[in-house]
N, C-alpha and C positions, 0 to 999 in steps of 0.2 A: 694908042690910042683907046684900039678894043679892051687890052690886058687892063689897061688904067681903068674902063668901064665895067669891065667885066670884076675889077676888085673892087669896083665903089659899091656895086650890087651886093656883092659879098657882104661889105664892111656895113652896108643898110640894111640887110636881111639879120645880120646878129645884131644891129641897134633896135630892127622892128621885135628880131624873135626875145631880146631880152625886155622890152617895153610890155610885152604882153605877158610874160611872167612875172614882172613889177606890177603891171597891173592885176594880173590874178593873184599876187602877193594882198594889194592891197583889198580886192572884195573878200579872201579869206579873214584877213586883219577885222574887217568892218563887220561882218558874220563873226569873227570872237568877240570883237566888242560887245556886239548887241547879246549874244551869249553870255556873256561875264555880267552883264547888269541885268539879265533875267537872273544867273545864278547867284549873283549877291544880294538877291533882294530877303528883306528879316519878313518876310510874311513867311509861317510856316505851317497857317491855320487857327482859325479862332474856335473849330470842333472839328471831331471827328470827320465828318463825311467832307469838311473841308479841307482836312490832309489829305483824304482818298484822292481827292479829286486835284489837289496839286502833285500828289505823286505819281498819276496818273499823266501829269503834262511834263514832272520830270521825267518818266520814262520816255516821252517822245523828245525831249530835249537830249537826254542820253544815246537815243538810236541816231540824231542829227549829225550826235557829234561823233558818233563810231565812224558815220557814212563819211563825214569831212575829210577820216584818215586818210584812204586814197586818196583824193583832192591834196591833201597836204602833203603825200610824199610823192605825187607825180609834179609838184609846183616845184616842190624841191631839190627833186632829181632832174630836173629840168633847168633849174638854177645853177646847177652847179656842172652842167654843163659849161657856163660860161665863168666860171670860178677857177680855171685848170691854171695851172702857171705855165703853160708851153710859148713857144714863140708864135707872133703871130697878133694880126688884131684884136684888140681886146675891147668889147663895145663899154664897160666898167671896168674901174679896180676890182679884182679879185675878191680882195677883201671885203671892200664891199659887202659883193652878193654872198661871198660865206655869214659877214655878220647877219644881214637879213635872212637867211637859211636858218640859221641860230638861234635871232631870236624867233619865226616864225616855229619852230620845234619848241622853245620856250614857250610861246603862248600857249600851243596848244598842250601842253603837259602842264600849265599851269590851268588850262578850261577843264581836265579832265581831273586835276587834282581839285577845283574848285564845285564839279560836278559830283564827284566821290562825296565830297563833306557836305552838299546840300543835300545827296541822299539822306548820308548818315542824320543830319541835321531833320530832316523830313519823318525819317525813320523814329528817332527818338519824340520830334512832336507824336508822332501818331501814337506812340507806347504812352504818352501822357494823357492824350486825347481819348485814349482807349480807355486808361484808366479811369478819368474823369467819369467818362459814360458807363461805365460800368458800375462806377459808385452812384451815378446818377439814377440808374436801374435800381438798385439798391434802394434807397435812399426812398423813391417812389414807393415800393413794395412797403417798407417800413411805415412809410406816413399811412397808405393803405389799409392795413393791420390796424395801425395804432386807432383808426379811426371805428373800425370792429370792434375793437377789445375794450372803446371806450362807453360802447354802447350801454346802457342799463336794462336792458332787457334781460331776464335770467329765466324766462320761462315762465307762463302760468300757473303750471300743473309737471306733474311728476315727470309725464312721458316727455314733455316740451322742455325740462331741464337737461334728462337725459340725452333729448336730441342733442345740444345746445353743448352737454359736455363731449360726446361723441363728435363735433365737430371739430371743440376744442383741441381734444386730442388728434387729429388729423394736425389742425394747423401746428401744435407742436413738433409735429414729425415734419410736416413744411417746413418748421423755424430750424429745424435741427439740419435737414438736406443745405439749405440755403446758407446755415453760417459755415461749413464746409467751405463753399462758392465763396462768401464772403472772405474768409480767411486766406483763401487762394489767390485773392486778389489785393488783400492787403501786404501781402507778401510780397505780390510783385509790384506795389507802389512800394512797401519799402528798398526791395531792388534798388531801385530807380534812386530811390534817396540815395543807396550808399554806393550808388555809381556818379553821384555828383551831379545830378539830372537835372538843368538849368531850371526846371520847375519844382525844384527840391522842395522849397518853402513851402509852398502851395498844396504838395502833395503830404506832406506830413500833416499841415490845416486839416484838409480832408480827411485823411486818417482817422485824428482826432474826433473828429466831428461826427464820425458816421461810427466810429464806436462807442462813444456819448449817448447816440440814438438807437443805437442796440441794445446797449446795456439797458435803457428807458424802454425800451419794447419789451424785452426780457422781463422788466419788472412789473410792467403793464399786464404780461401774460401771467404773473404769477399770482396776483389781486385779480384778476379775471377768472382763476381755475379756481383759486378761495371762494371766491366769491358763489361759484356756480355750484361748487360741491356744496356750501352751507345750504343753498337754494333749495338743493338737491335732497341732501340733509333734512330741510324741513318739513317740503312735500312727501317723503318717505316716512316721516312721521305723522303727517295729517290721512297720507294714506292707508299705515296700520292704524290708525285711530278710527278710520272710516271703517276698515273691516271690522273693528273689536264693537264699533256700535253697529254694525249691520250684526253682526253674531249673536250680541246679548237682545237684540229686538226679534232674532226668531226663537232665542232660548225665552224670552219673556212671554213671548205667544204660548210658547210652550207648557211654561209652568204657572200662568194665567187662569189656564183652562179651567173651568168647574165640572169636565168630564170624570165621575168617579167611579163610570161603570154602572151594568144594569143588573149583576149579578157577581157570585164570588168567581167565575171564570175570568168574565172580564176585567174584574177588581186585580185579580192576580196579575194578570198581562200586561193592566197599565203599572202596577208599582212595579214588575222588572224595567218598562220603560222608563220610568222616572229615576229608577235606581241607577240605568245606563247616564239620563240626563244630568244628575246629581254629579257623578263621576267627573263628566266632562266639563260641569263647571266648575270643577275643582280643581282638576287639571290646568283649567284657562287662566288661572290665579298669576303662572311664571309670564304668561303671555304679555299683561297689564302689569307688571313687573318691571319687565323689559321695555317694555312703551315707557316709564319713568325712566329708565337708566338712560333711553335715547335721546329724550327730552336734553339730558341733562347734557350732553354731549351738542348739544346746538349752539350756537354763538350765543353770550350771556345776554344779549338785547332778544334774543329772539327766548331764549329758555325763559328767561323772566318777563315775559311779555304776558297780557290779561289774557290773548287769545289760548297762547298754551296751557294757561295755568289753569284757564275756565274750562277746557278741553279734557285737561286730565280728571280734575275735580267733577265735572260732569260724568266721565265715563268710572271712576270708585262710584259717584253716587247711583248709578245704575246696576254698578257689578253688587253693590250691597242689596238694591232692591231685589235683583234678580235672586241671590239666596235667600232673601229671609222668604220671598216668595215659594224657594224651595223649598224651605222646612214647613211651609204653611201646609203646601202640596202634600209632602212627603206624611203629613199627619191627618190629613184628609184623605187621604186613600185609606193608609191604615184604620183609621177610622172607619170608611167605608166599607174595607174589606173585611175587619169585625161584625159591622154590622151583617153584611149578607154570611156572613158563619153564623151567626145568631140566628139570622131569622132562617137558614136553611135548617140545622139544628133543630129551631122551633118547628119546622114543618115536619121535619122527621118525628117529632114525639106527636106531635099533634095528630099524624097519620098511624103511629102505631097505636096511641087511644082511641082513635076512630076504629080502628080496625078491631081490638079488642070489646070495645063498646059493641060494634054490629055482632060481635060473635056471641057477645053474653046474652046481648038482647034477643038473639034468634034460638038461642041453646031452650032444646027441651028435654026434661029428665028422663032419660031413656026405661025400658021397663025391663031390660035384660040387664044380669049383674054384669057380665060380661063388658057390656056397654058402658055402664057404670064406672067401671073401673079403669073405664079408658077414659073417661070425662072427670075425673077424680083426678087423674095423673095429671090432665090437661090444667087443674087448678090448683095443685099442688106446684106446674113448674111455671104458674101465672105470678105467684108472690114472690119469687126471688126475681123475675123481670122486670114487676113493677119498682122491686128494690134498686133494681140498676137503672130503671127510666128516671126514676127521683128524682138520683141525682143527676141524671143527667139534664132532666128538667133546671134542676137546683143552678146549674150550671148557666145555662140558657138566661133565666131568671136575673143574676146574677147581669150578666152581661147586657143584658135590656136595661138593668136600671144604670150601669157606669156609661151607657150606650146616652139613656137620658139625660143624667149628669153632663155629658157631654156637650149633646145640642142646647140644654139650657145654658152650659155657660157660653 
């Protein structure tokens, strides 16, 4: 009886042990079914942050699956103890146990395979959404720059336009650097297409769309640069015209002066100064011609505008006025110099006459012969000196008559 009792206890313990193993198997299989449902999910994220979140969750699932490997091995090892073909009591058909162990191994391997497949799909989804995210970044940058390039502000003066041109040059440099990054992103997208990515069609559409937007931005940039350059040329023309006007006003004040000096020395100084001014005026003509050529380089609508044509005509008119006043002032200075020279000569002649007149009036007839000879000698030298002074007086009178004619005219 004790032997039978002992044998029954042994059989019951074997059955209990096997049932515990089967129960553990059921728990593991239920867990595997839950994991399988998670791994079979078709949710691969609807944006980059969503994919990143799913990848983090998947990493936890993979860690859980890895941890369960020891549990599966232990259960299978315990089950194998009941699947031996040795003699003695067997709580269950060994083949049934072996089938269950094989099924669990298959399910676990399948679970690992599903986990690997889902990770691969999530990685592909991350590549896709990363591509779309970078494309959205590029599109946002393009639209921001389109708004800037569409502005009608071309500068109100030369300084403002030059500043805008400098900013546009900086934008072109930024655009050049951005183009390299865009091309790299496009290559990544094209690589996904070549790999038959599940989002290949959307990727191709996105690439084409962004390339069209980029081409439109390049055209807009070229138009903006052209308009800024045209505005800069117009402002430069106006600034150069202002410089010419300022120069002519300064020169006009000089050649309009009525100061002809107060004597021969001051008149000669003014003549020399006027000669330098006249040479400067003559050498300034190429500057005005260059302004005409500069106007021809302006856009047709600007070159033919009333403002530009009136500006050029006004400059030509003032230049002719300056040239005419220059000629008049030259003549006035020459006439004044001639007058001062004539007056100087007349003063010299008058001084000589006064000296001789005083000498004659104050002369006494000497009593001595030798003194008389001295006086006679001075009288003899007076006659040729008077003849010389006569020609000098004639010249002075001639110049005086010429000056009278000029003044009368």
